[in-house]
C-alpha positions in Angstrom: -128.9 194.3 -19.8 -125.9 196.2 -18.8 -123.3 193.7 -17.3 -121.8 194.2 -14.2 -118.2 196.0 -13.8 -116.7 192.6 -12.4 -117.5 190.9 -15.7 -116.5 193.8 -17.9 -113.5 193.7 -16.2 -112.3 190.2 -16.7 -113.4 190.6 -20.3 -110.8 193.5 -20.0 -107.8 191.4 -18.6 -108.6 188.8 -20.7 -108.6 190.6 -23.7 -105.1 192.9 -22.5 -103.8 188.8 -21.8 -104.7 188.2 -25.1 -102.9 191.1 -26.9 -100.0 190.4 -24.6 -99.1 187.2 -25.5 -99.8 187.9 -29.3 -97.9 190.4 -28.9 -95.2 188.5 -27.1 -95.6 185.9 -30.0 -94.8 188.4 -32.7 -91.7 189.7 -30.5 -90.5 186.1 -30.1 -90.8 185.0 -33.8 -89.1 188.5 -35.0 -86.4 187.6 -32.6 -86.3 184.3 -34.2 -86.7 185.6 -37.5 -83.9 188.0 -37.0 -81.7 185.3 -35.3 -81.7 183.0 -38.4 -81.1 186.1 -40.8 -78.0 186.9 -38.6 -76.4 183.5 -38.6 -77.4 183.0 -42.7 -75.2 186.0 -42.8 -72.7 184.9 -40.7 -72.7 181.8 -42.3 -72.3 183.4 -45.7 -69.8 185.8 -44.7 -67.2 183.0 -43.3 -67.9 181.0 -46.4 -66.9 183.1 -49.0 -63.2 182.3 -48.5 -64.4 178.7 -49.5 -65.9 179.7 -52.7 -63.6 182.3 -54.0 -61.3 180.5 -57.0 -57.4 180.6 -55.7 -55.2 181.6 -58.5 -54.2 178.1 -60.1 -50.7 177.3 -60.0 -49.2 178.4 -63.3 -48.5 175.6 -65.7 -46.1 175.7 -68.1 -46.9 177.3 -71.2 -47.6 175.2 -74.4 -45.3 176.2 -76.9 -46.2 177.6 -80.3 -45.8 175.1 -82.9 -43.4 176.2 -85.6 -44.7 175.0 -89.0 -42.1 176.8 -91.2 -38.7 178.4 -91.1 -36.6 179.7 -94.1 -34.4 182.4 -95.4 -35.6 184.1 -98.7 -34.6 187.4 -100.7 -38.1 189.2 -99.9 -41.4 189.2 -98.4 -44.8 189.7 -100.3 -47.8 189.6 -98.7 -46.5 187.8 -95.6 -45.1 185.1 -98.0 -41.6 184.5 -98.4 -40.3 184.6 -102.1 -37.1 183.2 -103.4 -36.5 180.7 -100.4 -32.7 179.2 -100.5 -30.0 178.7 -98.7 -27.0 179.9 -100.6 -27.6 183.4 -101.5 -25.4 186.1 -103.9 -23.2 188.8 -102.1 -24.8 191.2 -105.0 -28.3 191.1 -102.6 -29.0 194.1 -100.3 -30.9 191.8 -97.8 -32.1 188.9 -96.4 -35.1 187.9 -94.8 -35.6 185.1 -92.1 -39.2 184.0 -92.2 -40.8 181.8 -89.5 -44.8 180.7 -89.5 -46.1 179.2 -86.0 -49.6 177.3 -86.3 -50.8 176.9 -83.8 -50.1 180.1 -81.3 -51.4 179.2 -78.0 -50.5 182.5 -76.2 -48.9 185.8 -77.1 -45.5 184.9 -76.6 -41.7 186.3 -78.1 -39.4 184.7 -80.0 -35.9 185.1 -81.2 -33.7 185.4 -84.4 -30.6 184.8 -83.6 -28.1 185.4 -86.2 -24.2 184.1 -86.5 -21.6 184.5 -88.9 -18.7 182.1 -89.0 -20.0 180.9 -85.9 -19.7 184.1 -84.0 -22.9 185.9 -82.7 -24.0 188.7 -84.9 -27.5 190.2 -83.7 -30.6 188.8 -81.6 -34.2 189.9 -82.9 -36.7 189.9 -80.7 -40.1 189.2 -82.2 -43.8 188.9 -81.0 -46.4 186.2 -81.9 -49.8 186.1 -81.3 -52.9 183.6 -81.7 -54.3 181.8 -83.4 -51.4 181.6 -85.9 -48.5 184.0 -86.8 -46.1 184.5 -89.6 -43.0 187.2 -88.8 -39.6 187.6 -90.0 -36.4 189.6 -89.5 -34.0 191.0 -92.0 -30.4 191.3 -92.3 -28.5 194.1 -94.5 -25.8 192.4 -96.5 -22.1 193.9 -97.0 -19.3 192.5 -99.3 -17.4 191.1 -96.2 -20.5 189.0 -95.4 -19.3 186.0 -97.4 -19.4 183.0 -95.8 -21.1 180.4 -93.7 -23.8 181.8 -91.7 -26.7 180.2 -89.3 -30.0 181.7 -87.6 -31.0 180.2 -84.5 -34.8 180.4 -83.8 -35.3 180.4 -80.0 -38.5 180.6 -77.5 -38.5 182.8 -74.7 -36.8 180.4 -72.5 -33.9 180.2 -75.0 -35.0 176.9 -76.0 -34.0 176.1 -79.9 -36.9 175.7 -82.3 -34.7 175.4 -85.4 -31.4 176.5 -86.8 -31.5 177.7 -90.7 -27.5 177.3 -92.5 -27.1 179.3 -95.3 -24.3 180.7 -97.2 -23.4 184.2 -98.9 -21.4 183.8 -102.0 -20.1 185.6 -104.8 
């Protein structure tokens, strides 16, 4: 049996009101969801500086440990040969060999040569982890007879050791 228009109209209005309520609920829900997302993004953006690591204050570098420092006549396979403190003037050259273990970071050392307590030359040498052997060389002349010394220093000019030696006839 057909319904009257009043009843039909009432159902249509109810249905429309119900749809509006649903749409409004969805709209409100969407607005709340967007608001939450925006708040989360803003919180993340503003909290990033808190989580970034600042460069730590550089600590003083741990110095390499000098294990061996000698004068010698030659170097064979990274090893000193004929170590001594007195050398003949007949030799053409001498080597100052240094061995560091451990070496914590790449750094520079210096071999400073003195003849009769007068500065002659300074040789910069690089050392690298984990351990490192290096050497410097001087060419000898007939006039080089007498007392010598080599200061082994770090990059800050701290003397790590001093080796005294002599050149004789």
